[in-house]
N, CA, C and O of each residue as an XYZ file, in Angstrom:
368
protein
N       0.915     -1.063     -0.139
C       0.032      0.094     -0.033
C       1.020      1.517      0.365
O       1.841      1.765      1.247
N       0.508      2.188     -0.672
C       1.361      3.755     -0.882
C       1.050      4.340      0.222
O      -0.053      4.313      0.769
N       2.275      5.035      0.680
C       2.094      6.064      2.036
C       1.111      6.805      1.976
O       0.452      7.124      2.965
N       0.936      7.087      1.097
C      -0.665      8.124      1.544
C      -1.784      7.317      1.930
O      -2.514      7.643      2.866
N      -1.950      6.292      1.260
C      -2.965      5.627      1.293
C      -2.881      5.089      3.160
O      -3.660      4.792      4.065
N      -1.955      5.173      3.011
C      -1.640      4.169      4.726
C      -2.025      5.280      5.620
O      -2.858      5.136      6.514
N      -1.367      6.476      5.354
C      -1.720      7.156      6.326
C      -3.694      7.756      6.352
O      -4.392      8.116      7.300
N      -3.939      7.646      5.188
C      -5.480      8.012      5.247
C      -6.093      6.663      5.921
O      -6.826      6.757      6.906
N      -5.856      5.764      5.511
C      -6.382      4.518      6.171
C      -6.163      4.573      7.944
O      -7.077      4.142      8.647
N      -5.177      5.006      8.444
C      -4.812      5.326     10.039
C      -5.951      6.100     10.563
O      -6.676      5.915     11.541
N      -5.914      7.194      9.479
C      -6.782      8.752     10.050
C      -8.315      8.357     10.158
O      -9.120      8.828     10.962
N      -8.572      7.331      9.121
C     -10.111      6.979      9.104
C     -10.581      6.501     10.399
O     -11.725      6.707     10.804
N      -9.445      5.686     11.222
C     -10.014      5.218     12.299
C     -10.268      6.273     13.841
O     -10.781      5.852     14.878
N      -9.938      7.184     13.696
C     -10.529      8.309     14.522
C     -11.717      9.111     13.628
O     -11.923      9.273     12.425
N     -12.402      9.534     14.912
C     -13.413     10.215     14.642
C     -13.522     11.924     14.625
O     -14.201     12.820     15.126
N     -12.142     11.699     13.509
C     -12.197     13.638     13.014
C     -12.509     13.568     11.696
O     -12.826     12.532     11.113
N     -12.420     14.746     11.170
C     -12.414     14.552      9.580
C     -11.158     15.313      9.078
O     -11.161     16.493      8.730
N     -10.130     14.523      9.085
C      -8.807     15.025      8.725
C      -8.782     14.887      7.288
O      -8.916     13.727      6.899
N      -8.610     15.990      6.184
C      -8.213     15.914      5.057
C      -6.821     15.457      4.881
O      -6.024     15.776      5.763
N      -6.343     14.654      3.730
C      -5.122     14.397      3.502
C      -5.155     14.992      2.029
O      -5.923     14.599      1.150
N      -4.234     15.969      1.893
C      -3.962     16.736      0.697
C      -2.606     16.583      0.120
O      -1.533     16.601      0.723
N      -2.872     16.399     -1.398
C      -1.892     16.093     -1.952
C      -1.519     17.182     -3.011
O      -2.437     17.595     -3.719
N      -0.768     17.484     -3.117
C      -0.134     18.752     -4.102
C       0.527     18.640     -5.285
O       1.180     17.601     -5.195
N       0.749     19.236     -6.536
C       1.080     18.861     -7.605
C       2.755     19.644     -7.312
O       3.756     19.093     -7.769
N       2.850     20.874     -6.559
C       4.122     21.451     -6.422
C       4.885     20.673     -5.305
O       4.422     19.782     -4.593
N       6.056     21.150     -5.296
C       6.711     20.538     -4.116
C       6.371     21.089     -2.906
O       6.116     22.293     -2.865
N       6.321     20.373     -1.848
C       6.138     20.793     -0.495
C       7.284     20.478      0.270
O       7.066     20.516      1.481
N       8.616     20.132     -0.107
C       9.621     19.763      0.326
C      10.147     20.733      1.601
O      10.818     20.260      2.518
N       9.873     21.721      1.557
C      10.197     22.807      2.688
C       9.033     23.471      3.561
O       7.929     23.556      3.024
N       9.177     23.900      4.734
C       7.818     24.561      4.895
C       7.922     25.668      4.371
O       6.900     26.262      4.714
N       8.638     26.452      3.627
C       8.700     27.556      2.769
C       7.787     27.252      1.578
O       7.019     28.139      1.204
N       7.811     26.005      0.920
C       7.373     25.720     -0.206
C       5.779     24.699      0.232
O       5.077     24.196     -0.645
N       5.507     24.588      1.617
C       4.103     23.995      1.700
C       3.379     24.932      2.236
O       2.156     24.793      2.252
N       3.997     26.096      2.795
C       3.304     27.307      3.278
C       2.846     27.797      2.252
O       1.621     27.909      2.284
N       3.629     28.351      0.783
C       3.255     28.505     -0.754
C       1.901     27.987     -1.093
O       0.883     28.639     -1.326
N       2.111     26.401     -1.075
C       1.145     25.859     -1.558
C      -0.139     25.474     -0.573
O      -1.070     24.740     -0.905
N      -0.042     25.882      0.220
C      -1.264     25.743      1.106
C      -2.058     27.278      1.096
O      -3.283     27.387      1.160
N      -1.123     28.411      1.003
C      -1.714     29.654      0.697
C      -1.841     29.974      2.358
O      -3.011     30.114      2.714
N      -0.778     30.119      3.485
C      -0.535     30.178      4.910
C       0.773     30.621      4.959
O       1.668     30.286      4.182
N       0.866     31.426      5.943
C       2.369     31.673      6.818
C       3.183     30.307      6.957
O       2.599     29.231      7.082
N       4.441     30.414      6.929
C       5.345     29.583      7.016
C       5.235     29.315      8.484
O       5.663     28.192      8.752
N       4.807     29.971      9.505
C       4.782     29.766     11.079
C       3.523     28.804     11.174
O       3.506     28.065     12.157
N       2.366     28.710     10.195
C       1.496     27.859     10.003
C       1.796     26.328      9.763
O       1.055     25.411     10.118
N       2.729     26.227      9.253
C       2.984     24.647      9.049
C       4.121     24.155      9.911
O       5.264     24.606      9.974
N       3.558     23.095     10.592
C       4.173     21.865     11.266
C       5.131     21.207     10.566
O       4.778     20.363      9.742
N       6.618     21.509     10.797
C       7.856     20.600      9.930
C       8.414     19.363     10.887
O       8.955     19.431     11.990
N       8.165     18.478     10.262
C       9.563     17.322     11.186
C      10.673     17.413     10.863
O      11.011     17.935      9.800
N      11.365     16.992     11.592
C      13.033     16.785     11.501
C      13.327     15.767     12.225
O      12.942     15.681     13.392
N      14.187     14.681     11.522
C      14.719     13.891     12.337
C      16.413     13.832     12.256
O      17.130     13.741     11.260
N      16.835     13.933     13.926
C      17.973     14.323     14.257
C      18.557     12.707     15.131
O      17.677     12.064     15.703
N      19.747     12.266     15.163
C      20.216     11.354     15.547
C      21.063     12.073     16.736
O      21.778     13.064     16.583
N      20.839     11.381     17.936
C      21.131     11.694     19.069
C      21.546     10.545     19.543
O      20.835      9.543     19.474
N      23.092     10.537     20.240
C      23.498      9.443     20.812
C      23.254      8.157     19.923
O      23.176      7.009     20.359
N      23.173      8.454     18.923
C      23.096      7.025     17.705
C      21.496      6.785     17.781
O      21.041      5.905     17.050
N      20.855      7.309     18.388
C      19.314      7.153     18.281
C      18.709      8.265     17.579
O      19.226      9.368     17.399
N      17.220      7.758     17.084
C      16.709      8.436     16.194
C      15.764      9.640     17.101
O      15.035      9.194     17.987
N      15.782     10.606     16.950
C      14.967     11.720     17.532
C      13.961     12.383     16.689
O      14.400     12.894     15.659
N      12.996     12.456     16.865
C      11.840     13.402     15.603
C      11.273     14.611     16.049
O      10.189     14.558     16.629
N      11.847     15.718     15.866
C      11.488     16.808     16.274
C      10.179     17.211     15.205
O      10.162     17.061     13.983
N       9.298     17.667     15.926
C       8.012     18.550     15.205
C       7.824     19.988     15.474
O       7.573     20.298     16.639
N       7.892     20.767     14.723
C       8.083     22.483     15.325
C       7.902     22.983     14.048
O       8.217     22.529     12.949
N       7.152     24.334     14.495
C       6.338     24.958     13.536
C       7.745     25.613     12.524
O       8.903     25.753     12.916
N       7.147     25.958     11.040
C       8.112     25.947     10.033
C       8.900     26.903     10.182
O       9.990     26.855      9.612
N       8.493     28.188     11.112
C       9.663     28.914     10.847
C      10.400     28.968     12.425
O      10.547     30.020     13.047
N      10.791     27.720     12.887
C      11.850     28.010     13.908
C      12.765     27.048     13.521
O      12.520     26.016     12.895
N      14.284     27.610     14.098
C      15.156     26.687     13.622
C      15.241     25.994     14.868
O      14.909     26.520     15.930
N      15.628     24.962     14.781
C      16.416     23.998     15.944
C      17.546     24.205     16.299
O      18.463     24.099     15.485
N      17.749     24.515     17.457
C      19.428     24.405     17.985
C      20.181     22.919     18.645
O      19.958     22.542     19.796
N      21.020     22.245     17.760
C      21.509     20.804     18.327
C      21.679     21.124     19.373
O      21.317     20.249     20.159
N      22.200     22.269     19.991
C      22.920     22.161     21.087
C      21.644     22.188     21.985
O      21.312     21.188     22.622
N      21.067     23.141     22.016
C      19.942     23.303     22.850
C      18.648     21.631     22.965
O      17.928     21.227     23.878
N      18.851     21.241     21.898
C      18.444     19.667     21.551
C      19.095     18.803     22.603
O      18.494     18.407     23.601
N      20.535     18.495     22.287
C      21.324     18.336     22.957
C      21.100     18.076     24.833
O      21.053     17.093     25.573
N      21.033     19.188     24.960
C      20.962     19.764     26.618
C      19.525     19.243     26.930
O      19.396     18.760     28.055
N      18.445     19.258     26.145
C      16.990     19.247     26.618
C      16.897     17.219     26.945
O      16.442     16.515     27.846
N      17.586     16.979     25.677
C      17.560     15.268     25.826
C      18.516     14.480     27.150
O      18.554     13.321     27.564
N      19.169     15.643     27.509
C      20.463     14.817     28.135
C      21.072     14.399     28.155
O      21.526     13.780     29.117
N      21.715     14.520     26.436
C      22.496     13.031     25.719
C      23.813     13.820     26.133
O      23.969     14.896     26.711
N      24.844     12.736     25.543
C      26.059     13.195     26.308
C      26.977     13.458     24.794
O      27.715     14.421     24.586
N      26.690     12.303     23.827
C      27.461     12.220     22.668
C      26.888     13.182     21.760
O      26.178     13.916     22.448
N      26.842     13.580     20.418
C      26.942     14.424     19.353
C      25.360     14.389     18.895
O      24.936     13.235     18.829
N      24.401     15.402     18.567
C      23.027     15.230     18.351
C      23.367     15.771     16.746
O      23.969     16.835     16.598
N      22.982     15.048     15.699
C      23.071     15.951     14.392
C      21.856     15.500     13.475
O      21.009     14.632     13.684
N      22.042     16.414     12.324
C      20.581     16.227     11.574
C      20.688     14.444     10.822
O      21.716     13.968     10.340
N      19.919     14.042     10.876
C      19.704     12.471      9.953
C      20.320     12.796      8.505
O      20.051     13.944      8.152
N      20.839     12.296      7.877
C      21.126     11.919      6.303
C      20.085     11.372      5.850
O      19.296     10.695      6.509
N      19.998     11.702      4.383
C      18.634     11.435      3.735
C      18.736      9.842      3.830
O      17.671      9.271      4.065
N      19.586      9.253      3.717
C      19.565      7.704      3.840
C      19.125      6.957      4.989
O      18.519      5.886      5.018
N      19.650      7.922      6.229
C      19.380      7.269      7.587
C      17.880      7.632      7.732
O      17.129      6.770      8.187
N      17.399      8.816      7.386
C      15.833      9.435      7.594
C      15.170      8.355      6.855
O      14.358      7.778      7.578
N      15.243      7.814      5.496
C      14.732      6.631      4.598
C      14.271      5.623      5.308
O      13.140      5.173      5.490
N      15.773      5.215      5.839
C      15.666      3.606      6.189
C      14.617      3.960      7.902
O      14.254      3.020      8.608
């Protein structure tokens, strides 16, 4: 089953009327997504995948917010490195 169909199937289990929208244009960045939907970038939720002490950490934040890896490291209480996941790691 394709990813969008899986999301629609999952959301159908809940008593909310959530619409999954697909776009012809790219929504790869928060800025592009905001433009496609016609809202401000701060109204877009973006998800970022980090690797902290070798473990994945998903951060969901407002599209206009920059995530500080130093502050994330402090918040998580990790001793090792916190870095943005590379595309291959994110896909896996």
